C-alpha positions as CSV (number, residue, x, y, z in Angstrom):
1,M,25.8,33.9,31.7
2,K,26.5,35.3,28.2
3,R,26.9,31.7,26.9
4,A,23.6,30.7,28.3
5,S,21.7,33.6,26.8
6,L,23.3,33.0,23.4
7,A,22.3,29.3,23.6
8,A,18.7,30.3,24.5
9,L,18.6,32.7,21.5
10,L,19.8,30.1,19.1
11,L,17.2,27.7,20.4
12,L,14.3,30.3,20.1
13,T,15.4,31.2,16.5
14,A,16.0,27.7,15.2
15,G,13.0,25.9,13.7
16,C,12.1,22.6,15.2
17,D,9.7,19.9,14.0
18,T,6.8,19.3,16.4
19,S,5.6,16.2,14.5
20,G,7.6,13.4,12.9
21,F,7.5,9.7,11.8
22,R,8.5,7.0,14.1
23,D,8.0,4.3,11.5
24,A,6.3,3.7,8.2
25,Y,5.5,0.3,6.5
26,M,2.9,-1.7,4.6
27,S,0.6,-4.2,6.3
28,L,-2.2,-6.7,5.7
29,D,-4.1,-5.2,8.6
30,S,-5.0,-1.7,9.9
31,S,-3.2,-2.1,13.2
32,G,0.1,-2.9,11.4
33,D,0.6,-6.3,13.0
34,R,1.2,-8.1,9.7
35,K,3.9,-6.1,8.0
36,R,4.7,-6.9,4.3
37,E,6.6,-5.6,1.4
38,R,5.0,-8.0,-1.1
39,F,1.3,-8.6,-1.7
40,F,-0.8,-10.3,-4.3
41,T,-3.6,-9.3,-6.6
42,D,-5.9,-11.3,-4.5
43,T,-4.9,-9.9,-1.2
44,E,-7.9,-9.1,1.0
45,T,-6.6,-5.6,2.1
46,I,-3.4,-3.7,1.9
47,Y,-2.6,-0.7,4.3
48,C,0.1,1.9,4.3
49,I,0.8,2.6,8.0
50,A,2.4,5.7,9.6
51,E,3.4,5.7,13.2
52,I,4.0,9.4,14.3
53,A,4.7,11.6,17.3
54,S,3.0,14.9,17.3
55,G,3.2,17.8,19.7
56,V,0.4,19.7,17.9
57,D,-3.3,19.2,17.5
58,D,-3.4,20.6,14.0
59,V,-1.0,18.2,12.2
60,T,-2.1,16.7,8.9
61,V,-0.7,13.4,7.7
62,S,-1.2,12.4,4.0
63,A,-0.5,9.3,2.0
64,R,-0.1,9.4,-1.7
65,L,0.0,6.0,-3.7
66,R,2.3,6.3,-6.8
67,A,2.7,3.5,-9.5
68,Q,6.3,3.0,-10.7
69,Q,5.7,-0.1,-12.6
70,I,2.5,-2.0,-13.8
71,Y,2.5,-5.8,-14.7
72,D,0.4,-6.7,-17.7
73,P,-2.2,-9.2,-16.2
74,R,-2.3,-11.1,-19.5
75,D,1.4,-12.1,-19.7
76,G,3.2,-10.3,-16.8
77,R,5.2,-7.8,-19.0
78,V,6.4,-4.8,-17.0
79,T,5.7,-1.3,-18.1
80,N,7.5,1.6,-16.4
81,V,5.1,4.4,-15.3
82,D,5.0,7.4,-13.0
83,Y,1.4,8.4,-11.9
84,D,-0.7,8.9,-8.8
85,L,-3.4,6.3,-8.0
86,G,-4.8,8.1,-5.0
87,I,-4.3,10.3,-2.0
88,S,-5.9,10.5,1.5
89,E,-5.3,12.5,4.6
90,E,-5.9,12.4,8.3
91,A,-5.7,14.9,11.2
92,P,-4.7,12.6,14.1
93,G,-4.1,15.3,16.7
94,Q,-1.5,15.2,19.4
95,G,0.2,12.2,21.0
96,E,3.5,10.4,21.5
97,V,2.6,7.2,19.6
98,I,-0.1,7.6,17.0
99,T,-0.8,4.9,14.3
100,I,-2.5,5.9,11.2
101,S,-3.6,3.5,8.6
102,F,-4.5,4.3,4.9
103,E,-6.4,1.5,3.1
104,L,-5.6,1.0,-0.5
105,E,-8.6,0.8,-2.5
106,R,-9.2,-1.4,-5.5
107,P,-10.6,0.0,-8.7
108,D,-13.5,-2.5,-8.4
109,A,-14.4,-3.8,-4.9
110,D,-14.7,-7.4,-6.2
111,G,-11.8,-7.2,-8.6
112,P,-8.1,-7.7,-8.1
113,Y,-5.5,-5.1,-7.0
114,A,-3.4,-3.8,-9.9
115,A,-0.2,-5.7,-10.2
116,G,3.1,-3.8,-10.2
117,R,5.5,-1.8,-8.0
118,F,4.3,1.1,-6.0
119,V,5.4,3.5,-3.4
120,C,3.3,5.1,-0.6
121,E,4.6,8.5,0.0
122,L,3.8,9.8,3.5
123,A,3.8,13.5,4.2
124,I,3.3,15.7,7.4
125,D,1.7,19.1,6.7
126,G,2.4,18.7,2.9
127,E,6.1,17.8,3.1
128,V,7.0,14.3,2.1
129,K,9.1,12.6,4.8
130,E,8.8,8.8,4.1
131,R,8.6,6.7,1.0
132,V,7.5,3.0,1.5
133,P,8.0,0.9,-1.6
134,F,6.0,-2.3,-2.1
135,E,5.0,-4.8,-4.8
136,V,1.7,-6.3,-5.8
137,A,2.6,-9.6,-7.7
138,I,0.5,-11.8,-9.8
139,P,0.2,-15.3,-8.1
140,D,0.7,-18.5,-10.0
141,C,-2.7,-19.7,-8.4
142,P,-5.2,-17.7,-6.2
143,A,-5.6,-18.4,-2.5
144,A,-9.4,-18.6,-2.8
145,P,-11.0,-21.9,-4.0
146,I,-11.5,-22.1,-7.8
147,F,-14.8,-23.0,-9.4
148,S,-15.7,-23.1,-13.1
149,G,-17.2,-19.9,-14.3
150,G,-15.4,-17.8,-11.6
151,V,-13.5,-14.7,-12.5
152,C,-9.7,-15.1,-13.0
153,A,-8.9,-12.1,-15.2
154,G,-6.4,-9.9,-13.4
155,F,-6.0,-12.3,-10.5
156,V,-3.6,-14.7,-12.4
157,L,-2.0,-14.7,-15.8
158,D,-4.0,-15.7,-18.7
159,G,-3.6,-19.5,-19.3
160,A,-2.7,-20.1,-15.7
161,R,-3.6,-23.8,-14.5
162,C,-4.5,-24.5,-11.0
163,A,-6.2,-27.1,-8.9
164,G,-9.9,-26.5,-8.6
165,A,-11.9,-26.7,-5.4
166,L,-13.3,-30.1,-6.3
167,G,-9.9,-31.6,-7.2
168,D,-10.2,-30.9,-10.9
169,E,-7.7,-28.9,-13.0
170,C,-8.9,-25.5,-14.0
171,A,-7.5,-23.0,-16.6
172,C,-7.8,-19.2,-16.7
173,G,-9.5,-18.8,-20.2
174,S,-9.2,-15.8,-22.6
175,D,-12.6,-14.8,-21.6
176,G,-11.2,-14.2,-18.1
177,L,-13.2,-17.0,-16.5
178,W,-12.0,-20.3,-15.0
179,S,-12.8,-23.5,-16.8
180,C,-12.5,-26.7,-14.7
181,E,-12.5,-30.2,-16.0
């Protein structure tokens, strides 16, 4: 009996987490079905996904996007950095399996994602519990069809040469536009 009461006392006095991460990863979609660690500047959408279990209604989950390296879109040179690009939070409530998706926003809705190495820091009630590294690379050529006069700056390196939509060869000019011949 003495051992049982000592064990009960220890359980009552020991702190326990009522919420925690089951998984954390990057994805092309908000449901997390298309997991990736590498994206491209012309990727449609990028999400940081948190799967949690929570025993309380008042839990807050936040995501902070931090840049670690930035790639120069003109020549691909790498610059080491350390700064925040954004933060978002959600209050998902209680549940055994809760999926929370944080969409990374582009600086310009029609422009490219910044190229480089990043980390999505996920926190529960202000305490960082997960760090998900990922890369946004500069592709040799974009996935979208290329037409003369279209914007290429930031999507590919300056001077990139790619096949155009009409079977011609296109070059990314110093003016940041495709020129096709």
